[in-house]
RODOZA-68581 format. One record per residue (C-alpha): residue number from 0; chain; x, y, z. Coordinates in Angstrom, 3 decimals. Each point is the difference from the previous one (the first is absolute). Example, Ala and Ser with C-alpha at 12.3 -4.5 7.8 and 13.67 -1.06 7.14 Angstrom:
2
i=0, ch=A, east=12.300, north=-4.500, up=7.800;
i=1, ch=A, east=1.370, north=3.440, up=-0.660;
! end
This chain:
226
i=0, ch=A, east=32.741, north=22.604, up=-10.400;
i=1, ch=A, east=2.272, north=-2.948, up=-0.653;
i=2, ch=A, east=2.917, north=2.451, up=-1.376;
i=3, ch=A, east=-0.092, north=2.369, up=2.861;
i=4, ch=A, east=0.048, north=-2.894, up=2.230;
i=5, ch=A, east=3.746, north=-1.655, up=-1.409;
i=6, ch=A, east=1.350, north=3.911, up=-0.645;
i=7, ch=A, east=-0.593, north=0.853, up=3.938;
i=8, ch=A, east=0.844, north=-3.503, up=1.537;
i=9, ch=A, east=3.114, north=0.544, up=-1.777;
i=10, ch=A, east=0.627, north=3.507, up=1.384;
i=11, ch=A, east=-0.811, north=-1.360, up=3.191;
i=12, ch=A, east=2.709, north=-2.683, up=0.227;
i=13, ch=A, east=2.405, north=2.618, up=-1.428;
i=14, ch=A, east=-0.609, north=1.948, up=2.727;
i=15, ch=A, east=0.360, north=-2.798, up=2.264;
i=16, ch=A, east=-3.145, north=0.696, up=1.888;
i=17, ch=A, east=-1.620, north=-3.589, up=-0.493;
i=18, ch=A, east=-0.835, north=-1.882, up=2.982;
i=19, ch=A, east=0.273, north=-3.432, up=-1.198;
i=20, ch=A, east=-1.361, north=-1.780, up=2.911;
i=21, ch=A, east=-3.132, north=1.834, up=-0.040;
i=22, ch=A, east=-0.494, north=-0.301, up=-3.794;
i=23, ch=A, east=0.463, north=-3.799, up=0.829;
i=24, ch=A, east=-2.468, north=0.003, up=2.324;
i=25, ch=A, east=-2.204, north=2.117, up=-2.036;
i=26, ch=A, east=0.417, north=-2.471, up=-2.848;
i=27, ch=A, east=-0.610, north=-2.827, up=2.201;
i=28, ch=A, east=-3.363, north=1.601, up=1.583;
i=29, ch=A, east=-1.156, north=1.049, up=-3.721;
i=30, ch=A, east=0.685, north=-3.685, up=-1.412;
i=31, ch=A, east=-1.777, north=-1.762, up=3.306;
i=32, ch=A, east=-2.921, north=2.824, up=-1.032;
i=33, ch=A, east=-0.030, north=-1.298, up=-3.598;
i=34, ch=A, east=-0.191, north=-3.443, up=0.778;
i=35, ch=A, east=-2.590, north=0.412, up=2.712;
i=36, ch=A, east=-2.187, north=1.638, up=-2.453;
i=37, ch=A, east=0.627, north=-2.590, up=-2.813;
i=38, ch=A, east=-0.992, north=-2.782, up=2.153;
i=39, ch=A, east=-2.813, north=1.566, up=1.454;
i=40, ch=A, east=-1.374, north=0.823, up=-3.536;
i=41, ch=A, east=0.270, north=-3.665, up=-1.148;
i=42, ch=A, east=-1.483, north=-1.575, up=3.393;
i=43, ch=A, east=-3.025, north=2.193, up=-0.404;
i=44, ch=A, east=-0.284, north=-0.581, up=-3.709;
i=45, ch=A, east=0.366, north=-3.875, up=-0.105;
i=46, ch=A, east=-2.893, north=0.260, up=3.075;
i=47, ch=A, east=-2.454, north=1.501, up=-2.371;
i=48, ch=A, east=-2.109, north=-2.393, up=-2.185;
i=49, ch=A, east=-3.798, north=-0.499, up=-0.818;
i=50, ch=A, east=0.027, north=-2.506, up=2.728;
i=51, ch=A, east=1.526, north=1.794, up=2.894;
i=52, ch=A, east=-1.983, north=3.155, up=-0.690;
i=53, ch=A, east=-3.344, north=-1.320, up=-0.319;
i=54, ch=A, east=0.682, north=-1.638, up=3.235;
i=55, ch=A, east=0.740, north=2.858, up=1.602;
i=56, ch=A, east=-3.121, north=1.938, up=-1.388;
i=57, ch=A, east=-1.910, north=-2.948, up=1.639;
i=58, ch=A, east=1.806, north=-0.101, up=3.172;
i=59, ch=A, east=0.097, north=3.608, up=0.456;
i=60, ch=A, east=-2.570, north=2.006, up=-2.363;
i=61, ch=A, east=-2.925, north=-2.210, up=0.172;
i=62, ch=A, east=0.559, north=-0.932, up=3.521;
i=63, ch=A, east=0.057, north=3.707, up=1.118;
i=64, ch=A, east=-3.224, north=0.537, up=-2.501;
i=65, ch=A, east=-1.823, north=-2.954, up=2.020;
i=66, ch=A, east=0.546, north=1.385, up=3.414;
i=67, ch=A, east=-1.367, north=3.587, up=-0.601;
i=68, ch=A, east=-3.767, north=0.696, up=-0.135;
i=69, ch=A, east=-1.166, north=3.105, up=-1.985;
i=70, ch=A, east=-3.025, north=2.056, up=0.719;
i=71, ch=A, east=-1.916, north=1.816, up=-2.726;
i=72, ch=A, east=-1.004, north=3.468, up=1.685;
i=73, ch=A, east=-2.167, north=2.827, up=-0.715;
i=74, ch=A, east=0.655, north=3.090, up=2.264;
i=75, ch=A, east=-0.744, north=3.662, up=0.712;
i=76, ch=A, east=2.425, north=2.436, up=1.533;
i=77, ch=A, east=-0.291, north=2.945, up=1.752;
i=78, ch=A, east=3.270, north=1.680, up=0.438;
i=79, ch=A, east=0.492, north=1.936, up=3.485;
i=80, ch=A, east=3.751, north=-0.317, up=0.285;
i=81, ch=A, east=0.394, north=3.565, up=-1.588;
i=82, ch=A, east=-2.689, north=1.504, up=1.632;
i=83, ch=A, east=0.943, north=3.543, up=0.891;
i=84, ch=A, east=-2.099, north=0.056, up=3.657;
i=85, ch=A, east=-2.412, north=-2.007, up=2.409;
i=86, ch=A, east=-2.823, north=1.636, up=-1.749;
i=87, ch=A, east=0.686, north=-1.193, up=-3.596;
i=88, ch=A, east=0.996, north=-3.426, up=1.387;
i=89, ch=A, east=-3.357, north=-0.420, up=1.504;
i=90, ch=A, east=-1.664, north=1.005, up=-3.412;
i=91, ch=A, east=2.027, north=-2.740, up=-1.422;
i=92, ch=A, east=-0.999, north=-2.479, up=2.733;
i=93, ch=A, east=-3.854, north=1.389, up=-0.560;
i=94, ch=A, east=0.505, north=-0.539, up=-3.789;
i=95, ch=A, east=0.988, north=-3.912, up=0.699;
i=96, ch=A, east=-2.498, north=-0.817, up=2.365;
i=97, ch=A, east=-2.725, north=1.250, up=-2.116;
i=98, ch=A, east=1.400, north=-2.184, up=-2.680;
i=99, ch=A, east=0.023, north=-3.101, up=1.845;
i=100, ch=A, east=-3.810, north=1.080, up=0.911;
i=101, ch=A, east=-1.063, north=-0.171, up=-3.687;
i=102, ch=A, east=1.713, north=-3.140, up=-0.296;
i=103, ch=A, east=-1.539, north=-1.540, up=3.114;
i=104, ch=A, east=-3.310, north=0.864, up=-1.683;
i=105, ch=A, east=1.116, north=-1.693, up=-3.019;
i=106, ch=A, east=1.077, north=2.363, up=-2.457;
i=107, ch=A, east=2.268, north=-1.640, up=-2.614;
i=108, ch=A, east=3.502, north=0.249, up=0.934;
i=109, ch=A, east=1.629, north=0.976, up=-3.278;
i=110, ch=A, east=-2.247, north=2.822, up=-0.339;
i=111, ch=A, east=0.553, north=1.424, up=3.507;
i=112, ch=A, east=3.731, north=-0.367, up=-0.698;
i=113, ch=A, east=0.093, north=1.949, up=-2.885;
i=114, ch=A, east=-2.218, north=2.492, up=1.527;
i=115, ch=A, east=1.906, north=0.724, up=3.300;
i=116, ch=A, east=3.259, north=-1.967, up=0.376;
i=117, ch=A, east=3.261, north=2.421, up=-0.024;
i=118, ch=A, east=2.357, north=-2.799, up=-2.127;
i=119, ch=A, east=0.190, north=1.578, up=-3.331;
i=120, ch=A, east=0.853, north=-3.366, up=-1.514;
i=121, ch=A, east=-2.287, north=-2.452, up=0.990;
i=122, ch=A, east=-2.892, north=2.453, up=0.597;
i=123, ch=A, east=-0.318, north=-0.244, up=-3.819;
i=124, ch=A, east=-0.352, north=-3.719, up=-0.218;
i=125, ch=A, east=-2.729, north=0.151, up=2.722;
i=126, ch=A, east=2.523, north=-0.636, up=2.868;
i=127, ch=A, east=1.779, north=-2.932, up=-1.493;
i=128, ch=A, east=3.171, north=-0.571, up=1.886;
i=129, ch=A, east=1.024, north=-3.376, up=-2.127;
i=130, ch=A, east=1.371, north=-3.087, up=1.513;
i=131, ch=A, east=2.347, north=0.514, up=2.974;
i=132, ch=A, east=2.031, north=-1.883, up=2.428;
i=133, ch=A, east=0.805, north=0.515, up=3.685;
i=134, ch=A, east=3.330, north=1.570, up=-0.443;
i=135, ch=A, east=-1.478, north=2.594, up=-2.379;
i=136, ch=A, east=-2.279, north=1.454, up=2.445;
i=137, ch=A, east=0.130, north=1.731, up=3.384;
i=138, ch=A, east=-0.390, north=-1.832, up=3.358;
i=139, ch=A, east=-3.181, north=1.330, up=0.800;
i=140, ch=A, east=-1.407, north=-0.345, up=-3.674;
i=141, ch=A, east=1.282, north=-3.479, up=-0.382;
i=142, ch=A, east=-1.208, north=-1.193, up=3.138;
i=143, ch=A, east=-3.517, north=0.879, up=-0.601;
i=144, ch=A, east=-0.069, north=-1.234, up=-4.075;
i=145, ch=A, east=1.339, north=-3.455, up=0.815;
i=146, ch=A, east=-2.887, north=-0.487, up=2.886;
i=147, ch=A, east=-2.442, north=0.941, up=-2.447;
i=148, ch=A, east=-2.387, north=-2.099, up=-1.569;
i=149, ch=A, east=-0.863, north=0.287, up=-4.018;
i=150, ch=A, east=-2.553, north=2.961, up=-0.497;
i=151, ch=A, east=0.925, north=1.226, up=3.704;
i=152, ch=A, east=0.164, north=4.136, up=0.360;
i=153, ch=A, east=2.340, north=1.027, up=2.994;
i=154, ch=A, east=-0.715, north=2.104, up=2.688;
i=155, ch=A, east=2.155, north=3.586, up=0.067;
i=156, ch=A, east=3.853, north=-1.377, up=-0.537;
i=157, ch=A, east=2.381, north=2.649, up=1.408;
i=158, ch=A, east=3.726, north=0.435, up=-1.491;
i=159, ch=A, east=2.666, north=2.032, up=-0.245;
i=160, ch=A, east=-1.549, north=1.853, up=-2.954;
i=161, ch=A, east=-3.452, north=0.006, up=1.053;
i=162, ch=A, east=-3.276, north=-1.835, up=0.127;
i=163, ch=A, east=-0.773, north=-3.014, up=-2.073;
i=164, ch=A, east=-3.371, north=-1.938, up=-1.113;
i=165, ch=A, east=0.921, north=-3.434, up=-1.374;
i=166, ch=A, east=-2.027, north=-2.176, up=-2.030;
i=167, ch=A, east=1.230, north=-3.868, up=-0.640;
i=168, ch=A, east=-0.769, north=-1.199, up=-3.265;
i=169, ch=A, east=1.473, north=-3.105, up=-0.199;
i=170, ch=A, east=3.372, north=-2.172, up=1.550;
i=171, ch=A, east=2.075, north=-2.438, up=-1.686;
i=172, ch=A, east=3.488, north=-1.652, up=0.006;
i=173, ch=A, east=2.629, north=2.389, up=-1.756;
i=174, ch=A, east=0.485, north=-1.013, up=-3.582;
i=175, ch=A, east=3.682, north=-0.488, up=-0.571;
i=176, ch=A, east=1.763, north=1.994, up=-3.125;
i=177, ch=A, east=0.184, north=-1.914, up=-3.187;
i=178, ch=A, east=3.499, north=-2.284, up=0.072;
i=179, ch=A, east=0.988, north=1.750, up=-3.407;
i=180, ch=A, east=-0.399, north=3.777, up=2.078;
i=181, ch=A, east=2.611, north=-0.866, up=2.767;
i=182, ch=A, east=2.154, north=-2.628, up=-1.644;
i=183, ch=A, east=3.197, north=2.573, up=-0.091;
i=184, ch=A, east=-0.406, north=0.820, up=3.299;
i=185, ch=A, east=-0.485, north=-3.302, up=1.309;
i=186, ch=A, east=3.009, north=-1.151, up=-2.491;
i=187, ch=A, east=2.010, north=2.711, up=2.004;
i=188, ch=A, east=-1.470, north=-1.264, up=3.562;
i=189, ch=A, east=1.641, north=-3.445, up=-1.064;
i=190, ch=A, east=3.085, north=1.283, up=-0.992;
i=191, ch=A, east=0.971, north=2.151, up=2.949;
i=192, ch=A, east=-1.230, north=-2.981, up=2.128;
i=193, ch=A, east=2.665, north=-2.296, up=-1.330;
i=194, ch=A, east=2.529, north=2.457, up=0.211;
i=195, ch=A, east=-0.765, north=0.541, up=3.988;
i=196, ch=A, east=0.088, north=-3.698, up=0.417;
i=197, ch=A, east=3.298, north=-0.269, up=-1.391;
i=198, ch=A, east=1.291, north=2.975, up=2.153;
i=199, ch=A, east=-1.488, north=-1.248, up=3.087;
i=200, ch=A, east=1.556, north=-3.645, up=-0.990;
i=201, ch=A, east=3.352, north=1.282, up=-0.601;
i=202, ch=A, east=-0.200, north=1.791, up=3.244;
i=203, ch=A, east=-0.850, north=-2.681, up=2.445;
i=204, ch=A, east=2.796, north=-2.353, up=-1.797;
i=205, ch=A, east=2.602, north=2.487, up=1.031;
i=206, ch=A, east=1.945, north=1.433, up=2.848;
i=207, ch=A, east=-0.379, north=3.984, up=-0.194;
i=208, ch=A, east=2.540, north=1.946, up=2.326;
i=209, ch=A, east=-0.905, north=3.910, up=-0.198;
i=210, ch=A, east=2.624, north=2.701, up=0.889;
i=211, ch=A, east=-2.544, north=2.706, up=-0.083;
i=212, ch=A, east=-1.817, north=-0.192, up=3.379;
i=213, ch=A, east=-2.077, north=-2.576, up=-1.260;
i=214, ch=A, east=-0.912, north=-3.519, up=1.297;
i=215, ch=A, east=1.888, north=-3.032, up=-1.308;
i=216, ch=A, east=-2.366, north=-2.361, up=-1.699;
i=217, ch=A, east=0.805, north=-3.745, up=0.067;
i=218, ch=A, east=-1.864, north=-2.613, up=-2.159;
i=219, ch=A, east=-3.462, north=-1.076, up=1.387;
i=220, ch=A, east=0.207, north=-3.361, up=-1.282;
i=221, ch=A, east=3.836, north=-0.630, up=1.566;
i=222, ch=A, east=0.017, north=2.779, up=2.847;
i=223, ch=A, east=3.511, north=0.766, up=1.348;
i=224, ch=A, east=1.150, north=-1.868, up=3.073;
i=225, ch=A, east=1.284, north=2.032, up=2.978;
! end
């Protein structure tokens, strides 16, 4: 590639098709891009240390986990979304109501789920849906689940896919991931934050005039005077 570049650039000069001004602009732009990339790389690398990464983990990851409640659920699902007609839909609704009546009479939730639920994944586990946070659930489902008390069984809940019956097993504050499992992602966040702060600081300190129709940007710390 280097040989071809040298040979063809010689031919271009011989044929006098060289726009030296354009090449100079491209060279300057490429150099500036290289300087920018190197600067951002160094700033990002210098920002990352054991101390800064651990602090970011505590400020972001641990704080986010401490603000989220998760619930341990079991459920029965009765799928009505793909019912071919009203008669089929009503039959599914009747199955759901019959299952709910069994639960009201005290039958074991796991046994009823294994026997009647349309969810092939959870029915083999007695309806165990695991630990969930609110954003992982549909609004109707979450509104019911997070208002329940441990041991409660919900009435029929209608969502876009069908009917659900929920049992709340337990609730807790969400457990954060261990530091070592997310260290690289947190380090990348620290690096990116340092780079963004540098760019914002440079823009704030400069008076920028644009000629592509965009608005001029004056320093925020030293606003231009009219």
